N, CA and C of each residue as an Amber inpcrd file, in Angstrom:
protein
   777
  76.8440000 104.3560000 121.5090000  77.0400000 103.0250000 120.9250000
  76.9380000 103.1550000 119.4690000  77.6720000 102.2610000 118.7100000
  77.5900000 102.1990000 117.1380000  76.9720000 101.2380000 116.7880000
  76.3160000 100.9740000 115.6690000  75.9400000 100.0070000 114.8500000
  76.9220000  99.0980000 114.8440000  76.5450000  97.7080000 115.2510000
  77.4630000  96.5880000 115.3250000  78.2170000  96.3330000 113.9040000
  79.2970000  95.9000000 113.9150000  80.1690000  95.6690000 112.5530000
  79.3830000  94.4150000 112.0980000  79.1030000  94.3920000 110.5440000
  78.8450000  93.4390000 110.1280000  79.5290000  92.3890000 109.6310000
  78.7230000  90.9750000 109.1170000  79.6570000  89.9690000 108.9400000
  81.2200000  89.9580000 108.1170000  81.0420000  90.8490000 107.1020000
  82.3290000  91.0810000 106.5170000  83.3440000  91.7180000 107.3360000
  82.8990000  92.7520000 107.9950000  83.8610000  93.5900000 108.9250000
  84.5870000  92.5450000 110.0030000  83.4880000  91.6490000 110.5150000
  84.1410000  90.7430000 111.3880000  85.0540000  89.9300000 110.9450000
  84.7470000  89.2770000 109.4800000  85.7510000  88.2420000 109.0130000
  86.8280000  88.9540000 108.9200000  86.7940000  90.2840000 108.4040000
  88.1460000  90.8120000 108.1370000  89.0540000  91.1010000 109.4260000
  88.1800000  91.2600000 110.3370000  89.1010000  91.6610000 111.7590000
  89.6570000  90.2190000 112.1000000  89.1150000  89.1640000 112.0160000
  89.6450000  88.0240000 112.3010000  90.6890000  87.5060000 111.3110000
  90.4810000  88.1230000 110.2130000  91.9240000  87.8730000 109.0830000
  92.9110000  88.7670000 109.9750000  92.7730000  89.8140000 110.2480000
  93.7420000  90.9500000 110.7910000  94.4540000  89.9760000 111.9100000
  93.3950000  89.5890000 112.8360000  94.2690000  88.9870000 114.1410000
  94.8370000  87.6640000 113.6810000  94.4170000  87.1150000 112.8440000
  95.3050000  86.0030000 112.3450000  96.8480000  86.3590000 111.9100000
  96.7490000  87.5150000 111.3410000  98.3120000  87.9950000 111.0020000
  99.0070000  88.4000000 112.1460000  98.3340000  89.1940000 113.2240000
  98.9380000  89.4490000 114.2130000  99.4330000  88.3260000 115.0360000
  98.5950000  87.3080000 115.4310000  99.1040000  85.9280000 116.2470000
 100.1850000  85.1950000 115.2780000 100.1140000  85.2850000 114.1020000
 101.0960000  84.6300000 113.1720000 102.4390000  85.2870000 113.5220000
 102.5610000  86.6680000 113.4980000 103.6570000  87.4260000 113.5510000
 104.3030000  87.0930000 115.1560000 103.4450000  87.2130000 115.8960000
 103.9040000  86.9460000 117.1290000 104.2770000  85.6580000 117.5860000
 103.9690000  84.5810000 117.0760000 104.4520000  83.1020000 117.3290000
 105.5430000  83.1790000 116.3680000 105.8590000  83.7780000 115.3550000
 107.0050000  83.8220000 114.3440000 108.1830000  84.8000000 114.9290000
 107.9710000  85.4220000 115.9270000 108.9210000  86.3900000 116.3650000
 109.3590000  86.1660000 117.7150000 110.2220000  85.2240000 117.9110000
 110.7180000  84.9180000 119.4420000 111.5010000  86.0680000 120.0230000
 111.3980000  86.3650000 121.3290000 112.2110000  87.2730000 121.6370000
 113.4140000  87.0000000 121.9630000 114.4840000  87.8590000 121.8450000
 116.0360000  87.3910000 121.8150000 116.2030000  86.7650000 123.3990000
 115.5040000  87.3540000 124.3420000 115.6600000  86.8240000 125.7740000
 115.2990000  85.5230000 125.8400000 114.4650000  84.8500000 124.9010000
 114.1490000  83.6430000 125.2860000 115.3660000  82.5360000 124.3740000
 116.3490000  83.4160000 123.7810000 117.2940000  82.6620000 123.2170000
 118.7140000  82.7280000 123.9720000 118.6760000  82.5940000 125.4090000
 119.8260000  82.8370000 126.0680000 120.9940000  81.7430000 125.9740000
 120.5460000  80.5210000 125.2480000 121.3140000  79.4690000 125.1090000
 122.1410000  79.5790000 124.0220000 122.0260000  80.6640000 123.2030000
 122.3670000  80.9100000 121.7010000 123.8460000  81.8100000 122.1580000
 124.7730000  81.7130000 120.9410000 125.8150000  82.6290000 120.9520000
 125.2130000  84.0040000 120.4810000 125.8960000  85.1630000 120.6580000
 125.2810000  86.3400000 120.0660000 125.2750000  86.2370000 118.5550000
 126.4760000  85.6660000 118.0980000 126.2640000  85.4790000 116.5110000
 125.1830000  84.6960000 116.0680000 124.8360000  83.5430000 116.9010000
 123.4430000  82.7150000 116.4800000 122.3080000  83.3180000 116.7520000
 122.2210000  84.2250000 117.6660000 120.8930000  85.1710000 117.8070000
 120.8300000  85.9470000 116.4190000 121.9700000  86.8270000 116.1780000
 121.6600000  87.8450000 115.2520000 121.4780000  87.1290000 113.9170000
 122.0320000  85.8010000 113.7560000 121.6660000  85.1690000 112.2920000
 120.0590000  84.8340000 112.2800000 120.0260000  84.1790000 113.6740000
 118.1950000  83.8640000 113.4920000 117.1940000  85.2260000 113.5240000
 117.8590000  86.2240000 114.1840000 117.0020000  87.5140000 113.9630000
 117.0670000  88.0570000 112.5980000 117.9250000  87.8780000 111.5860000
 117.9470000  88.1570000 110.1390000 117.2790000  87.3320000 109.6020000
 117.3740000  85.9880000 109.7960000 116.4480000  85.1050000 108.9150000
 114.8390000  85.2220000 109.1630000 114.6110000  85.1870000 110.7940000
 113.2400000  85.9110000 110.8000000 112.6410000  87.0340000 110.3260000
 113.5210000  88.0910000 110.4340000 113.1000000  89.4970000 109.7470000
 112.8730000  89.1740000 108.2960000 113.4590000  88.2300000 107.7200000
 113.3350000  88.1960000 106.0130000 112.0020000  87.5140000 105.9990000
 111.8930000  86.3460000 106.7910000 110.5450000  85.7070000 106.6770000
 109.4190000  86.6620000 106.9650000 109.4100000  87.6220000 108.0770000
 108.4920000  88.4690000 108.3230000 108.1450000  89.5340000 107.1860000
 109.1480000  89.7790000 106.5240000 108.8540000  90.9560000 105.7590000
 108.4330000  90.0930000 104.7010000 108.5320000  88.9080000 104.1370000
 107.7350000  88.1570000 103.1610000 106.3290000  88.1460000 103.6680000
 106.1450000  87.7710000 104.6810000 104.7400000  87.4860000 104.9450000
 104.1150000  88.9460000 105.1150000 104.5140000  89.8920000 105.7270000
 103.7290000  91.4770000 105.6940000 103.3960000  91.6620000 104.2660000
 104.5110000  91.7460000 103.3500000 104.4240000  92.0630000 102.1570000
 103.3670000  91.4460000 101.3100000 102.8970000  90.1590000 101.5430000
 101.8820000  89.4990000 100.9680000 100.5120000  89.8550000 101.7020000
 100.7140000  90.2730000 102.9700000  99.6290000  90.6900000 103.8040000
  99.0480000  92.0280000 103.1510000  99.9660000  92.6790000 102.9030000
  99.8400000  94.2490000 102.4610000  99.2760000  94.5740000 100.9640000
  99.4540000  93.3260000 100.4660000  98.7380000  93.4590000  98.9760000
  97.8130000  92.5750000  98.8450000  97.0020000  92.3150000 100.1260000
  95.9850000  91.2970000 100.0470000  94.8410000  91.8860000 100.3220000
  93.4620000  91.4850000 100.2040000  92.5790000  91.9640000 100.6360000
  92.3630000  92.1520000 102.3960000  93.2490000  91.6370000 102.9490000
  93.3290000  91.7710000 104.5760000  93.7080000  93.2520000 104.9870000
  94.7900000  93.9240000 104.2100000  95.3840000  94.9690000 104.5060000
  94.4500000  96.1320000 105.3790000  93.3200000  96.3960000 104.3970000
  92.4330000  97.4750000 104.8620000  91.8840000  97.4130000 106.3330000
  91.9650000  96.1770000 106.6050000  91.1180000  95.6530000 107.9310000
  92.1880000  95.8330000 109.1410000  93.3820000  95.7280000 108.9050000
  94.3380000  96.0320000 109.8030000  94.3500000  97.4780000 110.7080000
  94.3690000  97.3780000 111.9330000  94.2520000  98.6630000 112.8050000
  95.6120000  99.3860000 112.9240000  95.6240000 100.3750000 113.2210000
  96.8770000 101.3180000 113.5200000  97.7600000 100.5460000 114.3260000
  97.3840000  99.9100000 115.3490000  98.1920000  99.2420000 116.4160000
  98.7470000  98.1060000 115.4470000  98.1180000  97.4060000 114.7930000
  98.5390000  96.0980000 114.1700000  99.4840000  96.4890000 112.6930000
  99.3390000  97.6580000 112.4670000 100.3330000  97.9450000 111.3360000
 101.6790000  98.3430000 111.9120000 101.5570000  98.9280000 113.1070000
 102.9180000  99.3490000 113.7890000 103.3720000  98.1070000 114.4230000
 102.8140000  97.0990000 114.5660000 103.0260000  95.7790000 115.4540000
 103.7880000  94.9600000 114.1180000 103.2330000  95.2250000 113.0920000
 103.7460000  94.3470000 111.8570000 105.3590000  94.8500000 111.6890000
 105.8970000  95.9630000 111.9450000 107.2230000  96.4610000 111.8020000
 108.0650000  96.0090000 112.9830000 107.6640000  95.1530000 114.0570000
 108.4270000  94.9400000 115.1120000 109.2330000  93.4870000 114.8430000
 110.4400000  93.5970000 115.1300000 111.3950000  92.5530000 114.8430000
 111.7900000  91.9040000 116.2360000 112.7070000  90.8110000 116.0150000
 113.2450000  90.3070000 117.1380000 114.0280000  91.1660000 118.1240000
 114.5940000  92.1950000 117.2110000 115.3400000  93.2960000 118.0390000
 114.4360000  94.3160000 118.6360000 113.3170000  94.7380000 118.1910000
 112.7910000  95.6320000 118.4710000 111.4360000  95.4660000 119.2670000
 110.7550000  94.1380000 119.2280000 109.7020000  93.8940000 119.6950000
 109.8540000  93.7420000 121.2330000 108.9290000  94.3060000 122.1560000
 108.9470000  94.3560000 123.5120000 108.2200000  93.0610000 124.2930000
 108.6570000  92.9230000 125.3810000 107.9520000  91.7570000 125.7660000
 106.2620000  91.9550000 125.9260000 106.0150000  93.2320000 126.1860000
 104.6390000  93.5050000 126.2300000 103.8510000  93.2490000 124.7460000
 104.4290000  93.8040000 123.9060000 104.0300000  93.7960000 122.3650000
 103.6890000  92.4160000 122.3070000 105.0810000  91.4440000 122.3380000
 104.8940000  90.0120000 122.2390000 103.6690000  89.3550000 122.8550000
 103.5070000  89.8180000 124.1800000 102.4890000  89.0650000 124.9450000
 100.9380000  89.6880000 124.3140000 100.6890000  90.7480000 123.9910000
  99.4210000  91.1760000 123.4000000  99.2430000  90.4310000 122.0490000
 100.2190000  90.5370000 121.4780000 100.0720000  89.6590000 120.0390000
  99.6540000  88.4840000 120.3800000 100.1300000  87.5650000 121.1340000
 100.0420000  86.0250000 121.6880000  98.6570000  86.0460000 122.0550000
  98.3770000  86.9830000 123.1210000  96.8500000  87.0020000 123.8490000
  95.7080000  87.2060000 122.7140000  96.0200000  87.8590000 121.5270000
  95.0220000  88.1270000 120.6830000  94.4060000  86.7950000 120.0870000
  94.9760000  85.9160000 120.4570000  94.0660000  84.5440000 119.8170000
  92.7270000  84.4500000 120.5020000  92.9640000  84.6600000 121.9520000
  91.7150000  84.8420000 122.5700000  90.4180000  85.3270000 122.0020000
  90.9790000  86.7690000 121.6290000  89.8560000  87.6290000 120.8770000
  89.4320000  86.8720000 119.5700000  90.5240000  86.2370000 118.7340000
  90.2110000  85.7590000 117.6570000  89.2150000  84.4910000 117.8270000
  89.4210000  83.8000000 118.5430000  88.4910000  82.7070000 118.9820000
  86.9470000  83.2560000 119.2990000  86.7670000  84.2770000 119.9390000
  85.5770000  84.9610000 119.9900000  84.9140000  85.3150000 118.5460000
  85.8790000  85.7360000 117.8150000  85.3940000  86.1350000 116.5330000
  84.7290000  84.8730000 115.6180000  85.5600000  83.9360000 115.6310000
  85.3970000  82.5190000 115.1570000  83.9490000  82.1840000 115.5290000
  83.7510000  82.2320000 116.8850000  82.5800000  81.7800000 117.4640000
  81.3370000  82.7850000 116.8490000  81.5190000  84.0550000 116.7920000
  80.6170000  84.8100000 116.2090000  80.2360000  84.4130000 114.8240000
  81.2050000  84.0740000 114.2910000  81.1820000  83.7750000 112.5760000
  80.7670000  82.2450000 112.4770000  80.4520000  81.4740000 113.6140000
  79.8160000  80.0940000 113.4830000  81.1110000  79.2380000 113.1200000
  82.1410000  79.7000000 113.4770000  83.2940000  78.8290000 112.6260000
  83.6930000  77.7330000 113.7760000  83.2460000  78.1960000 115.0540000
  83.3700000  77.2180000 116.3720000  81.9540000  77.2900000 116.9030000
  81.4700000  76.0250000 117.4140000  80.1340000  75.7600000 118.1300000
  80.0160000  76.6060000 119.2730000  80.9350000  76.7750000 120.3290000
  80.8200000  77.3810000 121.5910000  82.0700000  77.7330000 122.1030000
  82.2350000  78.7890000 122.8520000  83.3170000  79.2830000 123.6900000
  83.8740000  78.3230000 124.7030000  85.1040000  78.0430000 124.9580000
  85.7040000  77.4130000 125.9670000  85.0560000  77.9030000 127.3280000
  85.2230000  77.3290000 128.3540000  85.0860000  77.8170000 129.6840000
  85.7190000  78.9280000 129.8540000  85.3680000  79.9630000 130.9460000
  86.3360000  80.9030000 131.4040000  87.6350000  80.8150000 131.5760000
  87.9350000  79.6640000 132.0390000  89.3640000  79.3580000 132.4730000
  90.2600000  78.5550000 131.6280000  89.6810000  78.5480000 130.4000000
  90.2910000  77.5380000 129.3870000  90.7280000  78.3640000 128.3420000
  92.0580000  78.3070000 127.8690000  92.5420000  78.9290000 126.8090000
  92.2900000  78.2510000 125.3840000  92.4130000  79.1210000 124.5670000
  92.1150000  78.5420000 123.0300000  93.1910000  77.6580000 122.8340000
  92.9800000  76.7410000 122.0150000  93.7270000  75.6840000 121.6290000
  93.3950000  75.5130000 120.0400000  93.1100000  76.6510000 119.4560000
  93.0190000  76.6280000 117.8370000  94.5470000  77.0540000 117.4510000
  94.8150000  76.2750000 116.4260000  95.9790000  76.5990000 115.6640000
  95.5840000  77.7910000 114.4440000  95.4390000  78.7680000 114.7520000
  95.0980000  79.9890000 114.1180000  95.7020000  80.2980000 112.8630000
  97.2360000  80.1790000 112.9900000  97.8600000  80.5710000 111.4540000
  97.7900000  79.3190000 110.4900000  97.5280000  78.2150000 110.9630000
  97.4330000  77.0070000 110.0470000  95.7260000  76.6880000 109.6480000
  94.7300000  77.5860000 110.0600000  93.5430000  77.3680000 109.4420000
  93.3710000  77.8060000 108.1130000  92.9390000  76.4160000 107.2030000
  92.7410000  76.5310000 105.8360000  91.9990000  77.7090000 105.2800000
  90.7310000  77.8440000 105.9970000  89.7800000  78.6320000 105.5150000
  90.0500000  80.2880000 105.6860000  90.9190000  80.3230000 106.5820000
  91.6750000  82.0490000 106.4480000  92.8420000  82.2560000 105.5650000
  93.1540000  80.9520000 105.0280000  94.0930000  81.1070000 103.7500000
  93.4770000  81.6470000 102.3720000  92.2820000  81.7860000 102.6020000
  91.4560000  82.1280000 101.2640000  90.5240000  83.5940000 101.5950000
  91.1090000  84.8090000 101.6340000  90.6270000  85.6420000 102.5700000
  89.5440000  86.2760000 101.4370000  89.7580000  86.2750000 100.2600000
  88.4780000  86.6680000  99.3880000  87.1350000  85.9780000  99.5870000
  87.1470000  84.7350000  99.3990000  86.1960000  83.9420000  99.5000000
  85.5620000  83.8540000 100.9690000  86.6740000  83.8550000 102.1360000
  86.0700000  83.9990000 103.3130000  85.5430000  85.2900000 103.6690000
  85.8110000  86.2150000 103.2030000  85.0020000  87.5190000 103.3130000
  83.7290000  87.6640000 102.8480000  83.7680000  86.8300000 101.3690000
  82.4170000  86.8880000 100.9220000  81.2010000  85.9000000 101.3480000
  81.7760000  85.1650000 102.0680000  80.8420000  83.9750000 102.6150000
  80.5650000  84.0120000 103.9720000  80.9540000  85.2180000 104.8370000
  81.0370000  85.2390000 106.2890000  79.3130000  85.3350000 106.6710000
  79.0790000  84.7930000 107.9660000  77.7630000  85.0110000 108.4490000
  77.6300000  85.0400000 109.6930000  77.0930000  86.1170000 110.5010000
  77.0880000  86.0550000 112.0900000  75.9490000  85.4660000 112.5640000
  76.2460000  85.3340000 114.0800000  75.3020000  84.6120000 114.7790000
  74.1900000  85.6600000 115.0880000  73.1120000  85.4220000 115.7640000
  72.1880000  86.3200000 115.7850000  72.7770000  87.4210000 116.9320000
  72.5410000  88.7700000 116.9520000  72.7580000  89.8770000 117.6850000
  72.6000000  89.5910000 119.2670000  71.4150000  88.8070000 119.5500000
  71.0040000  88.6590000 121.0240000  71.8890000  87.7060000 121.5200000
  72.3230000  86.8170000 120.7730000  73.1880000  85.5720000 121.2850000
  74.7080000  86.2410000 121.6480000  75.1010000  87.2140000 120.6330000
  76.6070000  87.7450000 120.7740000  76.2160000  88.7690000 122.0010000
  75.1550000  89.3110000 122.1920000  75.1630000  90.4210000 123.3300000
  75.0580000  89.5060000 124.6830000  74.2770000  88.5440000 124.6580000
  74.3220000  87.6890000 126.0760000  75.8720000  87.2030000 126.3970000
  76.6170000  86.8100000 125.3820000  77.9030000  86.3950000 125.6600000
  78.6280000  87.5980000 126.1880000  78.5130000  88.8040000 125.5830000
  79.1660000  90.1520000 126.0000000  78.9560000  90.3800000 127.4190000
  77.4890000  90.1050000 127.8350000  77.2880000  90.4090000 129.3600000
  78.1400000  89.3570000 130.2080000  78.1550000  88.2970000 129.8070000
  78.8850000  87.1060000 130.6740000  80.1360000  87.6190000 130.6280000
  80.9640000  87.8190000 129.4560000  82.5540000  88.2130000 129.5080000
  82.4930000  89.4610000 130.2870000  81.6480000  90.6920000 130.5060000
  81.8300000  91.4930000 131.2330000  81.8490000  91.0370000 132.7460000
  80.9040000  90.2150000 133.0240000  80.9420000  89.8170000 134.3330000
  82.1560000  89.0580000 134.7930000  82.6970000  88.2090000 134.1840000
  83.9980000  87.7100000 134.4410000  85.1760000  88.6180000 134.5880000
  85.1600000  89.5420000 133.6620000  86.0660000  90.8770000 133.7620000
  85.9370000  91.4220000 135.1500000  84.7400000  91.7740000 135.5140000
  84.4430000  92.6000000 136.7160000  84.9200000  91.7120000 137.8120000
  84.5570000  90.2670000 137.8300000  85.2040000  89.4250000 139.0230000
  86.7380000  89.6860000 139.0950000  87.4580000  89.4800000 137.9430000
  88.9530000  89.7560000 138.0040000  89.4040000  90.9950000 138.6390000
  88.5910000  92.3510000 138.0850000  88.9700000  93.6060000 138.6790000
  88.6250000  93.7800000 140.1620000  87.6610000  93.0090000 140.6140000
  87.0940000  92.9800000 141.9830000  88.1610000  92.2110000 142.8290000
  88.5500000  91.1970000 142.3980000  89.6170000  90.5920000 142.6390000
  91.1410000  91.1800000 142.9550000  91.2510000  91.9960000 142.0490000
  92.5830000  92.8550000 142.1180000  92.3660000  93.7570000 143.1680000
  91.1560000  94.5140000 143.7100000  91.0860000  95.5540000 144.6380000
  91.3000000  94.5840000 145.9960000  90.7530000  93.3290000 145.9180000
  90.9440000  92.7240000 147.2270000  92.4560000  92.3050000 147.6830000
  92.6820000  91.8580000 146.2870000  94.2950000  91.3430000 146.7380000
  95.2610000  92.5500000 146.9040000  94.8570000  93.7920000 146.5040000
  95.5540000  95.0900000 146.6490000  95.3610000  95.6840000 147.9540000
  94.4940000  95.1790000 148.6960000  93.9770000  95.5780000 150.0320000
  93.2400000  97.0460000 149.8670000  92.6680000  97.3670000 148.7810000
  92.0510000  98.5030000 148.6100000  90.8600000  98.8820000 149.4410000
  90.5930000  99.8020000 150.0880000  89.5420000 100.1950000 151.1600000
  88.1300000 100.1140000 150.5420000  87.2480000  99.4440000 150.9070000
  85.9930000  99.2510000 150.4370000  85.1960000 100.5540000 150.4680000
  84.6110000 101.1180000 149.3850000  84.0220000 102.4280000 149.6250000
  82.4020000 102.1100000 150.4530000  82.6450000 102.0190000 151.7350000
  81.4750000 101.9730000 152.4180000  80.7850000 103.1460000 152.3260000
  79.4820000 103.0920000 152.7680000  78.6170000 104.1400000 152.9990000
  77.1220000 103.6040000 153.5730000  76.3140000 104.6260000 153.6940000
  74.9390000 104.1820000 154.3770000  74.2250000 103.2030000 153.3910000
  74.2410000 103.7290000 152.0540000  73.4620000 103.0300000 151.0600000
  73.8680000 101.5530000 150.9190000  75.1810000 101.3260000 151.1380000
  76.0330000 100.1490000 150.7640000  75.4740000  99.1620000 152.0790000
  75.3660000  99.8900000 153.5390000  75.2500000  99.1290000 154.6050000
  73.6610000  98.6250000 154.4980000  72.8790000  99.5550000 154.1420000
  71.4460000  99.0790000 153.9040000  71.0340000  98.0980000 153.1740000
  72.0360000  97.7480000 152.1900000  71.9250000  96.6250000 151.3310000
  72.7800000  95.5190000 151.7750000  73.2260000  95.3810000 153.0650000
  74.0290000  94.4390000 153.4330000  75.5050000  94.3760000 152.8590000
  76.1120000  95.3960000 152.3250000  77.0980000  95.3140000 151.6180000
  78.1530000  96.1360000 152.2110000  79.2360000  95.4640000 152.9810000
  80.3330000  96.0030000 153.8020000  81.5070000  95.5710000 153.3440000
  81.5720000  94.7100000 152.3860000  83.1410000  94.3640000 151.7600000
  83.1200000  93.9700000 150.1870000  84.0640000  93.7130000 149.6290000
  83.9150000  93.4710000 148.2080000  83.5570000  92.1660000 148.2830000
  84.2130000  91.1040000 149.0270000  83.3790000  89.8380000 149.3720000
  81.8450000  89.9210000 149.1570000  81.1880000  90.8970000 150.0340000
  79.6630000  90.6420000 150.0060000  79.2920000  91.0870000 148.6430000
  79.6150000  91.9190000 147.9080000  79.4480000  92.2580000 146.7860000
  79.6030000  90.9890000 145.5350000  80.9060000  90.2150000 145.7640000
  80.9910000  88.8970000 144.9800000  80.1330000  88.1220000 145.0980000
  79.8270000  87.8070000 146.4790000  78.7530000  86.7590000 147.0750000
  77.4020000  87.0200000 146.3750000  76.8230000  88.2490000 146.2310000
  75.7570000  88.5990000 145.9880000  75.6030000  88.6940000 144.2780000
  76.6720000  88.7480000 143.4790000  76.6370000  88.8710000 142.2230000
  76.9060000  87.6070000 141.5920000  77.6430000  86.5020000 142.4120000
  77.8420000  85.1760000 142.1870000  76.4650000  84.4700000 142.3880000
  75.5930000  84.5870000 143.1790000  74.4610000  84.0930000 143.6250000
  73.6210000  84.2310000 142.4380000  73.5340000  85.5230000 142.1310000
  72.3460000  86.0240000 141.1010000  72.8220000  85.4380000 139.5750000
  74.0750000  85.1780000 139.6860000  74.5230000  84.8850000 138.1060000
  74.3190000  83.4790000 137.9720000  74.2220000  82.8350000 139.2270000
  73.9240000  81.4930000 139.2290000  72.7320000  81.0600000 139.0760000
  71.6060000  81.6210000 139.8230000  70.4190000  81.7780000 139.6790000
  69.8360000  81.8590000 138.3980000  70.6710000  82.8690000 137.4850000
  70.2070000  83.0800000 136.1450000  70.7660000  82.1940000 135.1080000
  71.6280000  81.2670000 135.5920000  72.2030000  80.3940000 134.6940000
  73.4840000  80.9500000 134.0240000  74.0610000  82.1070000 134.4990000
  75.2780000  82.8680000 133.7170000  76.5970000  81.7390000 134.1110000
  76.3770000  81.6500000 135.4390000  77.6710000  80.8080000 136.3320000
  77.0840000  79.3600000 136.3620000  77.9060000  78.2890000 135.9710000
  77.5880000  77.0790000 135.9220000  77.3320000  76.3570000 137.5290000
  78.5900000  76.6890000 138.4010000  78.7550000  76.1890000 139.6930000
  79.4970000  77.2860000 140.2340000  78.9850000  77.5260000 141.7670000
  79.5980000  78.1100000 142.7310000  80.5900000  77.2750000 143.7110000
  81.4170000  77.9360000 143.9310000  82.3070000  77.3230000 145.4820000
  82.3490000  78.5810000 146.4440000  81.8920000  78.1430000 147.5200000
  81.7820000  78.9390000 148.8690000  81.2630000  80.4980000 148.3370000
  80.0840000  80.6140000 147.5710000  79.4970000  81.5320000 147.1940000
  80.2750000  82.3570000 146.4570000  81.2440000  81.7310000 145.5460000
  82.0880000  82.8810000 144.8590000  82.0400000  81.8530000 143.5300000
  82.5170000  82.4950000 142.3900000  82.6590000  82.1020000 140.9940000
  83.4530000  80.7860000 140.9870000  83.0060000  79.8780000 140.4460000
  83.5900000  78.6430000 140.4780000  84.7060000  78.5310000 139.1590000
  86.0790000  78.4070000 139.3530000  86.8190000  78.4420000 138.3660000
  88.2090000  77.4760000 138.8700000  88.4460000  76.5620000 137.8190000
  89.6400000  75.7350000 137.7040000  89.3840000  74.6470000 139.1010000
  88.0940000  74.4400000 139.1880000  87.7160000  73.8290000 140.3410000
  87.8050000  74.0570000 141.7250000  87.6770000  75.3310000 141.7130000
  88.1410000  76.2350000 143.2080000  87.2640000  77.5250000 143.2860000
  87.1710000  77.9840000 144.2760000  86.6830000  79.3530000 144.1100000
  87.5900000  80.3750000 143.4900000  86.8870000  81.4870000 142.7670000
  87.9790000  82.5710000 142.1580000  88.8850000  83.2400000 143.2990000
  88.4690000  83.3260000 144.6010000  89.4590000  83.7780000 145.4330000
  90.5890000  83.0970000 145.8840000  90.6330000  81.8650000 145.5250000
  91.3970000  80.8330000 145.9500000  92.6120000  80.7120000 144.6810000
  92.4150000  81.2270000 143.7170000  93.5520000  81.0980000 142.5210000
  94.7680000  81.4090000 142.8130000  95.8460000  80.9850000 142.2830000
  97.1800000  81.1440000 142.7060000  97.2850000  82.6820000 141.8240000
  98.5210000  83.2050000 141.8870000  98.4670000  84.4580000 141.1570000
  98.8000000  84.1950000 139.7150000  99.3670000  82.7240000 139.5150000
  99.7320000  82.5240000 138.0310000  98.1600000  82.1250000 137.4480000
  97.4140000  81.4920000 138.0350000  96.1500000  80.8620000 137.5700000
  95.1830000  82.2190000 137.3860000  95.3920000  83.4490000 138.2040000
  94.3640000  84.6230000 138.2430000  94.8130000  85.2690000 137.1470000
  96.0290000  85.3000000 136.9630000  96.7230000  86.1740000 135.6960000
  96.0950000  85.3700000 134.3210000  96.1120000  83.9810000 134.3400000
  95.4860000  83.6580000 133.0260000  94.3600000  83.7970000 132.9240000
  93.2690000  83.4760000 133.9770000  92.1010000  83.7820000 133.5950000
  91.7180000  85.0280000 133.5890000  92.3350000  86.0160000 134.2310000
  92.2330000  87.3950000 133.7120000  92.3340000  88.0630000 132.3050000
  93.3260000  87.4380000 131.8060000  93.5700000  87.7170000 130.6420000
  92.8950000  87.1340000 129.4330000  92.3260000  85.9850000 129.9020000
  91.1400000  85.2720000 129.0160000  89.7360000  86.5070000 129.0270000
  89.5340000  86.6760000 130.3700000  88.4030000  87.5020000 130.4000000
  88.6810000  88.9410000 129.6580000  89.4910000  89.3630000 129.9260000
  89.8860000  90.7700000 129.3280000  89.9320000  90.4940000 127.5610000
  90.4480000  89.5730000 126.9220000  90.2930000  89.3860000 125.5930000
  89.0790000  89.3140000 125.1350000  88.2720000  88.3420000 126.0620000
  86.9810000  88.2110000 125.5810000  86.1150000  89.1700000 125.6810000
  86.1490000  90.0820000 126.7950000  85.1680000  91.1740000 126.9490000
  85.5810000  92.2460000 125.6480000  86.8460000  92.4160000 125.4450000
  87.2090000  93.2720000 124.4520000  86.6300000  92.8920000 123.1330000
  86.7810000  91.8180000 122.9050000  86.1680000  91.3610000 121.4630000
  84.5910000  91.4840000 121.4420000  84.0130000  91.2300000 122.2070000
  82.6030000  91.1540000 122.3590000  81.9590000  92.4540000 122.5850000
  82.8060000  93.3710000 123.1590000  82.3010000  94.7990000 123.0760000
  82.4040000  95.2010000 121.6730000  83.2520000  95.0250000 120.8870000
  83.6500000  95.2860000 119.6960000  82.4720000  94.7120000 118.8380000
  82.1430000  93.7170000 118.8140000  81.0650000  92.7990000 118.0630000
  79.8070000  93.7360000 118.5410000  79.6520000  94.1250000 119.5940000
  78.2130000  94.8320000 119.8490000  78.4630000  96.3420000 119.7410000
  79.1540000  96.6720000 119.1060000  79.2630000  98.2940000 118.6870000
  79.3800000  99.3100000 119.8370000  80.4170000  98.6330000 120.8010000
  80.7840000  99.6870000 122.0120000  81.9300000 100.6330000 121.5590000
  82.5500000 100.2810000 120.4710000  83.9740000 101.1830000 120.3690000
  83.5380000 102.4340000 119.4940000  83.9340000 103.5090000 119.5790000
  83.6530000 104.6250000 118.5570000  84.1500000 104.2790000 117.3430000
  83.1470000 104.4800000 116.3270000  83.5580000 104.2600000 114.8890000
  83.7760000 102.8780000 114.5720000  83.6290000 101.8810000 115.6360000
  83.9290000 100.5560000 115.4840000  85.6920000 100.4780000 115.3320000
  86.1990000 101.2480000 116.0470000  87.7790000 101.2770000 115.6190000
  88.1810000 100.2320000 116.9560000  88.5920000  98.9910000 116.4240000
  89.0360000  98.1040000 117.0780000  89.9130000  98.6360000 118.1030000
  91.0030000  99.3700000 118.0350000  92.1320000  99.6940000 119.0270000
  91.6470000 100.4890000 120.0960000  90.4460000 101.2280000 119.9450000
  89.6660000 102.1780000 120.9670000  88.6210000 101.4680000 121.3390000
  88.3320000 100.2340000 121.3850000  87.4440000  99.3560000 122.0610000
  87.5040000  99.5080000 123.9040000  86.4400000 100.1100000 124.5470000
  86.6160000 100.1710000 125.9700000  86.3060000  98.6370000 126.4370000
  86.7990000  98.4810000 127.6300000  86.4620000  97.2630000 128.5630000
  86.1160000  97.6010000 129.9090000  85.1900000  98.8780000 129.9760000
  84.8000000  99.3230000 131.3380000  83.9970000  98.1020000 132.0420000
  84.1850000  97.9080000 133.3070000  83.1830000  97.1970000 134.1510000
  82.5270000  97.9090000 134.9680000
């Protein structure tokens, strides 16, 4: 592990994520404009590209530029004609990671529940429109508080990955050691983890000895609900791992999310 990033580095990372989210929001995919004629779509694409160039030109000449990762600098070059659906989704979901950094920088009092998407209008936050003063005034929560949030994010991410194994029908790695502990299925492991997390106060409520989410057990989530909760979990785990120094050389793009 590395030494965790300092307050200025976290503030710079948040400014970079604001640029990413702003670019994703301002770059609708052509597939979303099927009701337009080809000429109208190309006209809109050209107009958006001009706006995007002005935006990134201002970013590249600002104190934010050094904080942009390699992926983000490449993402900045994507247009309505060249941005893939996955790139667009990745950019949009970075709002969840940005919210974690805002929490770490004491800009929000607490993180929403694990099933609640961020409602922050990141591009319009006035404090982030003054990068120099924001970088100079940044202050972090204590590391133990951030570390506890990281452990909880990892737990929720673990639950999503375990659910994936269950839904895909993956065989349970049974063995004598597992049997001696009374573990004969993924559901047994989930049950034990959920009860332990509830007793420690990490999970507020259980449903059927499972993680309670969206008013039901995790196992009862619809595919759409599961996808949403899983994406929130991934982004929070990613951001908190970076905050805790889990990424080699604190490189944002290289942050692992092992569970």
